[in-house]
C-alpha positions as CSV (number, residue, x, y, z in Angstrom):
1,X,1.7,72.0,10.2
2,X,1.1,68.2,11.1
3,X,0.8,67.5,14.6
4,X,1.5,63.7,14.5
5,X,-1.5,62.6,15.4
6,X,-3.2,59.7,13.2
7,X,-6.1,58.2,13.3
8,X,-6.1,54.5,12.0
9,X,-9.9,52.4,11.1
10,X,-9.5,49.1,10.4
11,X,-12.9,47.7,9.7
12,X,-13.3,44.2,8.9
13,X,-13.9,43.8,5.3
14,X,-17.0,41.3,4.8
15,X,-16.2,37.8,4.0
16,X,-17.3,37.1,0.7
17,X,-17.8,33.5,0.1
18,X,-19.7,33.7,-3.3
19,X,-17.3,31.1,-4.7
20,X,-19.5,28.9,-2.2
21,X,-22.2,27.5,-3.5
22,X,-23.1,24.5,-1.3
23,X,-21.6,22.5,1.6
24,X,-21.6,19.1,2.0
25,X,-22.2,18.6,5.5
26,X,-19.3,19.7,7.9
27,X,-17.1,19.0,5.0
28,X,-13.9,21.1,7.1
29,X,-11.1,20.3,9.0
30,X,-8.7,22.2,10.9
31,X,-4.5,22.4,9.2
32,X,-2.2,24.7,10.7
33,X,-1.5,27.6,8.2
34,X,2.5,29.0,7.4
35,X,1.7,32.4,7.2
36,X,5.2,33.2,5.4
37,X,4.0,31.6,2.2
38,X,1.0,34.0,2.1
39,X,3.7,36.9,1.4
40,X,5.3,38.0,-1.4
41,X,4.4,36.9,-4.7
42,X,2.6,37.4,-8.0
43,X,-0.6,36.5,-5.8
44,X,0.2,38.2,-2.6
45,X,-2.7,41.1,-2.8
46,X,-4.8,38.3,-4.1
47,X,-4.7,36.8,-1.0
48,X,-5.1,39.4,1.3
49,X,-8.2,41.6,1.6
50,X,-6.4,44.4,2.2
51,X,-2.9,44.8,3.2
52,X,-0.3,47.8,2.8
53,X,2.4,49.1,4.7
54,X,0.5,51.2,7.4
55,X,-1.6,47.6,8.3
56,X,-1.6,46.4,11.3
57,X,-4.4,44.1,11.2
58,X,-5.2,42.4,8.2
59,X,-7.6,39.4,6.5
60,X,-6.5,36.8,4.1
61,X,-9.4,36.0,1.6
62,X,-11.9,32.5,2.5
63,X,-11.9,30.3,-0.9
64,X,-8.0,30.9,-0.7
65,X,-6.9,27.2,-2.8
66,X,-4.4,25.4,0.1
67,X,-1.8,22.5,-0.2
68,X,0.6,21.0,1.6
69,X,3.9,21.6,2.5
70,X,5.7,18.7,2.3
71,X,8.7,19.1,5.0
72,X,6.5,20.4,7.9
73,X,3.3,19.2,7.3
74,X,1.5,23.0,7.6
75,X,-0.5,24.3,4.6
76,X,0.3,27.2,2.5
77,X,-1.6,28.5,-0.8
78,X,-1.8,26.0,-3.6
79,X,1.2,27.6,-5.9
80,X,2.8,25.9,-9.3
81,X,5.8,27.7,-8.9
82,X,6.5,25.7,-6.1
83,X,9.0,23.4,-5.1
84,X,8.6,22.6,-1.4
85,X,4.8,19.9,-2.4
86,X,2.2,22.9,-2.5
87,X,2.7,22.6,-6.7
88,X,1.1,19.2,-6.1
89,X,-2.6,20.1,-6.1
90,X,-5.3,21.7,-4.3
91,X,-5.6,20.1,-0.6
92,X,-9.1,22.5,0.4
93,X,-10.1,25.5,0.3
94,X,-9.7,28.0,3.9
95,X,-13.1,28.0,4.7
96,X,-13.5,31.6,6.4
97,X,-11.5,35.1,6.3
98,X,-8.7,34.7,8.8
99,X,-7.9,37.8,10.9
100,X,-3.8,38.7,10.6
101,X,-1.9,40.6,12.9
102,X,1.4,43.0,12.0
103,X,3.8,44.2,14.2
104,X,6.4,46.3,13.4
105,X,9.2,43.2,12.5
106,X,6.3,41.5,10.5
107,X,3.8,39.1,11.4
108,X,2.7,39.1,14.5
109,X,2.0,34.9,14.2
110,X,4.2,33.0,12.0
111,X,1.4,30.2,12.2
112,X,-2.1,30.0,12.6
113,X,-4.6,27.1,12.8
114,X,-7.5,27.6,10.2
115,X,-10.6,25.8,8.6
116,X,-9.5,24.1,5.5
117,X,-12.8,22.8,3.3
118,X,-12.6,19.5,1.6
119,X,-15.8,19.1,0.3
120,X,-18.2,21.5,-1.5
121,X,-19.9,22.7,-4.6
122,X,-18.1,25.6,-5.9
123,X,-17.9,27.9,-8.0
124,X,-14.2,27.6,-9.3
125,X,-14.2,31.1,-11.2
126,X,-14.5,33.1,-8.1
127,X,-11.8,31.6,-6.1
128,X,-9.6,34.6,-4.9
129,X,-6.8,33.0,-7.7
130,X,-6.8,30.9,-10.6
131,X,-5.9,27.0,-10.1
132,X,-5.8,26.9,-14.2
133,X,-5.3,22.7,-14.1
134,X,-4.4,22.7,-10.8
135,X,-5.5,18.9,-9.3
136,X,-8.4,18.9,-6.7
137,X,-8.1,16.7,-3.4
138,X,-11.2,15.8,-1.4
139,X,-14.6,15.9,-2.9
140,X,-15.3,19.3,-4.9
141,X,-17.9,19.9,-7.8
142,X,-18.2,22.8,-10.1
143,X,-20.7,24.8,-11.2
144,X,-20.4,28.0,-12.7
145,X,-22.4,30.8,-11.7
146,X,-24.0,28.9,-9.0
147,X,-26.5,27.6,-11.2
148,X,-27.4,25.1,-14.3
149,X,-28.6,27.4,-16.4
150,X,-27.4,28.7,-19.8
151,X,-25.4,31.7,-18.6
152,X,-24.0,29.1,-15.8
153,X,-23.3,25.5,-17.2
154,X,-23.6,21.9,-16.3
155,X,-22.0,20.9,-12.7
156,X,-18.9,18.9,-13.1
157,X,-16.5,17.4,-11.1
158,X,-13.3,18.8,-10.2
159,X,-10.9,16.0,-10.2
160,X,-7.4,14.1,-10.2
161,X,-7.1,14.6,-14.0
162,X,-5.8,17.7,-13.9
163,X,-9.1,19.5,-13.7
164,X,-10.9,17.6,-15.7
165,X,-14.3,15.9,-15.4
166,X,-13.7,12.6,-13.4
167,X,-15.5,9.6,-15.8
168,X,-18.4,8.2,-15.2
169,X,-17.5,5.1,-12.5
170,X,-18.4,1.8,-14.3
171,X,-18.0,-1.8,-13.4
172,X,-14.6,-1.6,-15.3
173,X,-13.1,1.1,-13.8
174,X,-13.8,-0.2,-10.0
175,X,-10.7,-0.8,-8.0
176,X,-10.2,-4.4,-6.8
177,X,-13.1,-6.1,-8.7
178,X,-12.3,-9.3,-10.2
179,X,-12.9,-10.9,-13.9
180,X,-15.8,-12.9,-12.4
181,X,-17.4,-10.1,-9.9
182,X,-17.4,-7.5,-13.1
183,X,-18.6,-10.2,-15.1
184,X,-21.3,-11.1,-12.5
185,X,-22.2,-7.4,-12.1
186,X,-22.6,-7.4,-15.9
187,X,-25.2,-9.8,-15.9
188,X,-28.6,-9.1,-18.0
189,X,-30.2,-12.4,-16.4
190,X,-30.0,-15.3,-14.8
191,X,-28.4,-17.7,-17.1
192,X,-25.7,-15.3,-17.2
193,X,-25.2,-14.6,-13.7
194,X,-25.2,-18.9,-13.3
195,X,-22.2,-18.8,-15.9
196,X,-20.0,-16.1,-14.7
197,X,-20.4,-17.4,-11.3
198,X,-19.8,-21.0,-12.5
199,X,-22.8,-22.6,-11.4
200,X,-24.3,-24.0,-14.7
201,X,-28.1,-24.8,-15.0
202,X,-30.0,-26.9,-13.6
203,X,-33.9,-28.6,-14.7
204,X,-34.5,-30.7,-10.9
205,X,-38.6,-29.9,-11.1
206,X,-38.3,-29.6,-7.3
207,X,-39.8,-33.1,-6.3
208,X,-37.4,-35.2,-4.8
209,X,-38.5,-38.3,-6.4
210,X,-37.2,-36.8,-9.7
211,X,-33.5,-36.8,-7.6
212,X,-30.7,-39.4,-9.0
213,X,-28.2,-40.7,-6.2
214,X,-30.8,-40.5,-3.1
215,X,-29.4,-42.3,-0.6
216,X,-31.2,-45.7,0.8
217,X,-33.5,-44.5,3.3
218,X,-34.5,-48.2,6.0
219,X,-38.0,-49.0,5.7
220,X,-40.3,-47.9,8.6
221,X,-40.3,-50.7,11.2
222,X,-43.4,-53.2,11.4
223,X,-45.8,-53.6,14.6
224,X,-44.1,-56.6,16.8
225,X,-44.5,-60.5,16.3
226,X,-43.3,-63.0,18.4
227,X,-40.7,-63.6,16.2
228,X,-39.7,-60.5,15.5
229,X,-39.2,-56.9,17.6
230,X,-41.3,-53.5,16.3
231,X,-43.3,-51.3,17.0
232,X,-46.1,-51.6,20.1
233,X,-48.4,-49.1,21.6
234,X,-49.2,-48.5,25.2
235,X,-52.4,-50.7,26.9
236,X,-55.2,-49.6,28.4
237,X,-55.2,-49.2,31.8
238,X,-56.3,-52.4,34.1
239,X,-57.4,-52.4,37.2
240,X,-55.7,-53.5,40.2
241,X,-57.1,-57.0,41.4
242,X,-60.1,-56.5,44.4
243,X,-59.1,-59.3,46.5
244,X,-55.6,-61.1,46.9
245,X,-56.2,-62.7,44.8
246,X,-56.5,-61.8,41.2
247,X,-60.1,-63.5,39.4
248,X,-60.1,-65.4,36.1
249,X,-61.8,-61.9,34.9
250,X,-58.9,-59.6,35.6
251,X,-56.5,-61.7,34.1
252,X,-58.3,-61.7,30.9
253,X,-58.8,-58.0,31.2
254,X,-55.1,-57.8,31.4
255,X,-54.5,-60.2,28.5
256,X,-56.9,-58.2,26.6
257,X,-55.1,-55.3,27.4
258,X,-51.5,-56.2,26.0
259,X,-53.5,-58.1,22.9
260,X,-54.6,-55.0,21.8
261,X,-51.4,-52.9,22.9
262,X,-49.6,-55.5,20.3
263,X,-47.4,-56.0,23.3
264,X,-48.9,-59.8,23.3
265,X,-49.7,-62.6,20.8
266,X,-53.7,-62.9,20.6
267,X,-53.3,-66.7,20.8
């Protein structure tokens, strides 16, 4: 006979992050989830680590591909069959397992803040749900089986080209580059670089004497003469006269100093 007493154990499942091969720095931002978008549909059991009619607590799996709902700005699971914006592509992946509480009326909280990873190396095959040919935003690389062995395969970018590898960047695909800029970056030598920018060539030797159309440079001024001003130098010091009246010798000494300095003609 049943006694009406039940023991319910809600053990938290292990957060399976086998999909995450390598993080790029933090690479996580906070988004608001619309939890109602995870209920119903073909993938509900893939989203939750455990959920049943008797659960009061369940867990959303980490690695669920998230997409933005256009009208509300909240996020839900990527769904190519949706029509609310979640069909346009994968904005990121649920970073960690998320605890969800239930009441008799359904979800205890219909919205919840969570971390969304937008940069990582992942093993796409280990995500909780298949993303098919979904467009990935952010910066994601796929590394099958988490290694680069023959069993795994090479690392490939997940891109806006609907799941195909991103084309290798080249000068011709650089956004905003002008034709002149592309030609300059493609130049293989100095001559090609000059041609690209329209600089032409030069055979200038580097010597001033080889320049043409040089400006006229005035000649340096000569020493002063009685007829023409010119350069003079400072005369040597002549001592003051010994007496009140300068002597002839003292006068000659002053004259000779001025002549020597070029400030007075010699004769």
